[in-house]
C-alpha positions as a printed NumPy array, in Angstrom:
array([[  8.371, -22.599, -10.594],
       [  5.127, -20.578, -10.733],
       [  3.366, -19.546,  -7.551],
       [ -0.155, -20.969,  -7.282],
       [ -1.286, -18.842,  -4.319],
       [  0.048, -15.31 ,  -4.687],
       [ -1.554, -14.048,  -1.442],
       [  0.073, -16.835,   0.583],
       [  3.386, -15.902,  -1.088],
       [  2.817, -12.235,  -0.152],
       [  2.108, -13.148,   3.491],
       [  5.077, -15.519,   3.691],
       [  7.505, -12.941,   2.287],
       [  6.393, -10.374,   4.899],
       [  6.539, -12.931,   7.739],
       [  9.993, -14.218,   6.733],
       [ 11.454, -10.722,   6.259],
       [ 10.135,  -9.722,   9.692],
       [ 11.608, -12.802,  11.339],
       [ 14.953, -12.073,   9.644],
       [ 14.808,  -8.411,  10.846],
       [ 14.995,  -7.048,   7.273],
       [ 14.032,  -3.434,   6.617],
       [ 12.336,  -4.12 ,   3.277],
       [ 10.995,  -6.982,   1.21 ],
       [ 10.132,  -7.167,  -2.496],
       [  6.926,  -8.794,  -3.727],
       [  5.768,  -9.327,  -7.333],
       [  3.181,  -6.699,  -8.291],
       [ -0.557,  -7.138,  -8.636],
       [ -3.379,  -4.657,  -8.088],
       [ -4.782,  -6.822,  -5.244],
       [ -1.409,  -6.855,  -3.445],
       [ -1.136,  -3.086,  -3.894],
       [ -4.561,  -2.625,  -2.264],
       [ -3.638,  -4.976,   0.6  ],
       [ -0.391,  -3.023,   1.098],
       [ -2.342,   0.265,   1.285],
       [ -4.556,  -1.261,   3.97 ],
       [ -1.577,  -2.557,   5.988],
       [  0.05 ,   0.904,   5.909],
       [ -3.247,   2.546,   6.883],
       [ -3.676,   0.197,   9.858],
       [ -0.054,   0.621,  10.997],
       [  1.311,  -2.878,  10.356],
       [  3.956,  -1.729,   7.852],
       [  5.727,   1.64 ,   7.44 ],
       [  5.246,   2.225,   3.74 ],
       [  5.302,   0.606,   0.321],
       [  6.494,   1.627,  -3.131],
       [  5.479,   0.258,  -6.513],
       [  8.595,  -0.083,  -8.674],
       [  7.949,  -0.417, -12.403],
       [ 11.39 ,   0.408, -13.827],
       [ 12.448,  -3.248, -13.871],
       [ 11.343,  -5.875, -16.396],
       [  8.731,  -7.147, -13.926],
       [  7.06 ,  -4.608, -11.623],
       [  7.184,  -5.279,  -7.89 ],
       [  6.151,  -3.794,  -4.569],
       [  8.836,  -2.865,  -2.041],
       [  7.413,  -2.97 ,   1.484],
       [  9.156,  -1.181,   4.368],
       [  8.602,  -3.24 ,   7.499],
       [  7.757,  -1.719,  10.859],
       [  9.293,  -2.692,  14.19 ],
       [  8.501,  -1.755,  17.794],
       [ 11.101,   0.191,  19.84 ],
       [ 12.354,  -3.066,  21.405],
       [ 13.007,  -4.522,  17.924],
       [ 10.107,  -6.956,  17.544],
       [  8.143,  -7.104,  14.314],
       [  4.911,  -5.057,  14.355],
       [  3.048,  -8.042,  12.879],
       [  2.87 , -10.677,  15.598],
       [  0.822, -13.16 ,  13.603],
       [ -0.376, -13.336,  10.002],
       [ -2.223, -16.392,   8.664],
       [ -3.915, -17.231,   5.371],
       [ -7.585, -18.198,   5.695],
       [ -9.033, -18.652,   2.203],
       [ -6.912, -20.875,  -0.025],
       [ -7.217, -21.909,  -3.686],
       [ -8.425, -25.369,  -2.653],
       [-10.848, -24.108,  -0.018],
       [-12.332, -20.636,  -0.342],
       [-13.734, -19.121,   2.853],
       [-16.522, -16.554,   2.617],
       [-18.211, -14.594,   5.39 ],
       [-21.609, -12.97 ,   5.142],
       [-22.835,  -9.745,   6.662],
       [-22.646, -11.173,  10.208],
       [-18.832, -11.12 ,  10.472],
       [-17.329, -12.131,  13.793],
       [-14.515, -10.104,  15.351],
       [-11.081, -11.734,  15.187],
       [ -9.739, -12.275,  18.725],
       [-12.437, -10.046,  20.161],
       [-11.365,  -7.107,  18.01 ],
       [ -7.619,  -7.284,  18.803],
       [ -6.72 ,  -8.524,  15.33 ],
       [ -8.08 ,  -7.884,  11.856],
       [ -9.563, -10.045,   9.156],
       [ -8.793,  -8.749,   5.672],
       [-11.566,  -9.369,   3.15 ],
       [-11.882,  -9.087,  -0.594],
       [-15.36 ,  -7.691,  -1.258],
       [-17.332,  -6.13 ,  -4.074],
       [-16.269,  -2.75 ,  -2.594],
       [-12.552,  -3.66 ,  -2.683],
       [-10.156,  -4.896,  -0.005],
       [-11.468,  -3.968,   3.465],
       [-11.083,  -4.957,   7.114],
       [-13.73 ,  -6.923,   8.988],
       [-14.755,  -3.759,  10.867],
       [-15.289,  -1.795,   7.654],
       [-17.26 ,  -4.695,   6.145],
       [-19.555,  -4.813,   9.202],
       [-20.113,  -1.028,   8.988],
       [-20.96 ,  -1.269,   5.27 ],
       [-23.101,  -4.384,   5.782],
       [-21.211,  -6.473,   3.227],
       [-19.437,  -9.82 ,   3.24 ],
       [-16.71 , -11.333,   1.118],
       [-13.783, -13.71 ,   0.871],
       [-11.584, -13.752,   3.998],
       [ -8.056, -13.47 ,   2.594],
       [ -6.055, -13.553,   5.852],
       [ -6.019, -12.604,   9.523],
       [ -3.421, -10.385,  11.146],
       [ -2.506,  -9.545,  14.713]])
């Protein structure tokens, strides 16, 4: 069965693997998911990711990150913009949870956080929020 919302699938795979205490999870490849993975590594939510193209279908292997007490580094991750209801924010982006969490946006300048979008003075589609 084909996936209609690939970003929601990406988020769900990370959330489920974290809840199951897995070290890695595999996600079907797309350039957007690769850029989101780079951002999550940069912000410290996941350890690392690898793009594997040797198989018939390329995929991204994400190494999950845990705190010293064994809890998942991502406490909450929720999809905002969906195929049936796209959510866009303008230049006046609000901070998510007063700056504790991040909103991840798809903009004309690529995939950025809400803080980076405010600094650049751009808006875009809010893909998901993470804490």
